[in-house]
C-alpha positions in Angstrom: 0.0 0.0 0.0 1.5 3.4 -0.9 2.3 5.6 2.0 0.7 9.1 2.1 3.1 11.9 3.0 1.3 14.4 5.1 2.4 18.0 4.9 2.3 20.7 7.5 -1.1 22.5 7.8 -2.6 25.4 9.6 -5.3 25.5 12.2 -7.3 28.3 13.8 -8.8 29.0 17.2 -11.1 31.8 18.1 -10.2 31.8 21.8 -9.0 35.4 22.6 -6.1 34.3 24.9 -3.7 31.9 23.1 -2.8 30.0 26.2 -6.5 29.2 26.7 -7.1 28.0 23.2 -8.3 24.4 23.5 -10.3 23.9 20.3 -8.5 24.2 16.9 -10.1 23.8 13.5 -8.5 22.6 10.4 -6.4 21.5 8.6 -6.0 24.3 6.1 -3.3 24.5 3.4 -2.1 28.0 4.3 -2.4 30.5 7.2 -4.6 32.7 5.0 -6.9 29.8 4.3 -7.3 29.1 8.0 -8.0 32.8 8.8 -10.5 33.0 5.9 -12.3 29.9 7.2 -12.4 31.4 10.7 -13.8 34.7 9.4 -16.4 32.8 7.4 -17.5 30.8 10.4 -17.1 33.5 13.1 -17.2 36.9 11.3 -17.1 39.1 14.4 -14.3 37.4 16.2 -10.5 37.4 15.5 -8.6 34.2 15.5 -5.2 32.6 16.2 -3.6 30.6 13.5 -0.7 28.2 14.0 1.2 25.7 11.9 0.8 22.1 12.8 2.7 19.0 11.8 1.1 15.6 11.4 2.0 13.0 14.0 1.3 9.3 13.9 -0.7 8.1 16.9 0.7 5.1 18.8 -2.0 2.4 18.3 -0.4 -0.5 20.1 -1.9 0.5 23.4 -2.6 -2.9 24.9 0.2 -4.5 27.0 0.6 -7.9 28.6 0.4 -6.3 32.0 -3.3 -5.4 31.3 -4.2 -9.1 31.0 -2.3 -10.3 34.1 -3.8 -10.4 37.5 -4.4 -6.9 38.7 -4.5 -5.5 35.2 -7.7 -3.9 33.8 -8.6 -6.7 31.3 -8.0 -9.4 33.9 -9.9 -7.5 36.6 -12.9 -6.9 34.3 -12.9 -10.6 33.3 -12.7 -11.6 37.0 -15.5 -9.2 38.1 -17.9 -10.7 35.6 -17.0 -14.4 35.8 -15.4 -15.1 39.2 -18.3 -17.3 40.3 -17.4 -19.7 37.5 -13.8 -20.1 38.5 -12.6 -23.3 40.2 -11.3 -23.4 43.8 -7.8 -22.2 42.9 -9.1 -19.7 40.4 -9.0 -22.2 37.5 -10.4 -20.6 34.4 -9.4 -17.1 35.5 -6.6 -14.7 34.7 -4.3 -16.4 37.3 -4.2 -19.4 35.0 -3.8 -17.7 31.7 -0.5 -18.6 30.0 2.0 -16.1 28.7 1.4 -17.4 25.1 -2.4 -16.9 25.5 -1.9 -13.4 26.9 0.5 -12.5 24.1 -2.1 -13.7 21.5 -4.8 -11.7 23.2 -2.7 -8.5 23.2 -1.7 -9.0 19.6 -5.4 -9.4 18.6 -6.6 -6.4 20.6 -3.9 -4.1 19.2 -4.7 -5.3 15.6 -8.4 -4.7 16.1 -7.8 -1.3 17.7 -5.5 -0.2 14.9 -8.0 -1.2 12.3 -10.8 0.6 14.1 -8.7 3.8 14.7 -7.6 3.9 11.0 -11.2 3.4 9.9 -12.3 6.4 11.9 -9.3 8.6 11.2 -7.6 8.3 14.6 -4.4 6.9 13.3 -2.8 10.4 13.2 -3.1 13.7 15.0 -1.6 17.1 14.6 1.0 18.8 16.8 0.8 22.6 16.9 3.9 24.7 16.8 3.1 27.0 19.7 5.9 29.4 18.6 4.3 30.0 15.2 1.1 31.5 16.4 -0.3 34.6 14.8 -3.4 36.7 15.8 -5.7 37.9 13.1 -8.2 40.5 14.2 -11.8 40.4 13.0 -12.4 42.0 9.7 -13.8 45.5 10.2 -17.4 45.7 9.0 -18.7 48.5 7.1 -21.0 50.8 9.1 -24.6 49.8 8.5 -26.4 51.9 6.0 -28.5 54.5 7.6 -32.1 53.6 7.6 -34.6 56.3 6.7 -36.9 57.3 9.5 -40.4 56.3 8.5 -43.1 58.8 9.2 -46.5 57.4 9.4 -49.3 59.5 8.3 -52.7 58.9 9.5 -55.0 59.6 6.7 -58.7 59.8 6.9 -60.8 58.9 4.1 -63.0 61.8 3.2 -66.4 61.0 2.2 -66.9 62.2 -1.3 
């Protein structure tokens, strides 16, 4: 399968204080495109723009320790099935072999990677916080003056 090379991109945030900006929208090919998108979506608010670089997310998140006694997978299995274990915990995580645990972890990581890739979570973006730039809101033209309407009360005259 050909590998896609991801280029740097620009994101925008409309939070006035850069250090408080939690939500960033993008990616956009240029800083100007990001600022234009922000102005179109939030016309009366300025925006921060910053360059971001694509980052591959680590998808092998399951480890053998999770499936050994005291780990979250083993504990969840025990919580739901302990009453079916034998006297010495036969059938439970204490009796799982290293090979069985390794196979489980391999399958979980494979399935998680497939799911993450299917939904676009295989990569993220890391902002360059030293590349920020504030774009003030675009000044709006003063609204046109509206004529003052004068209402005349007219009475029909009988002819």
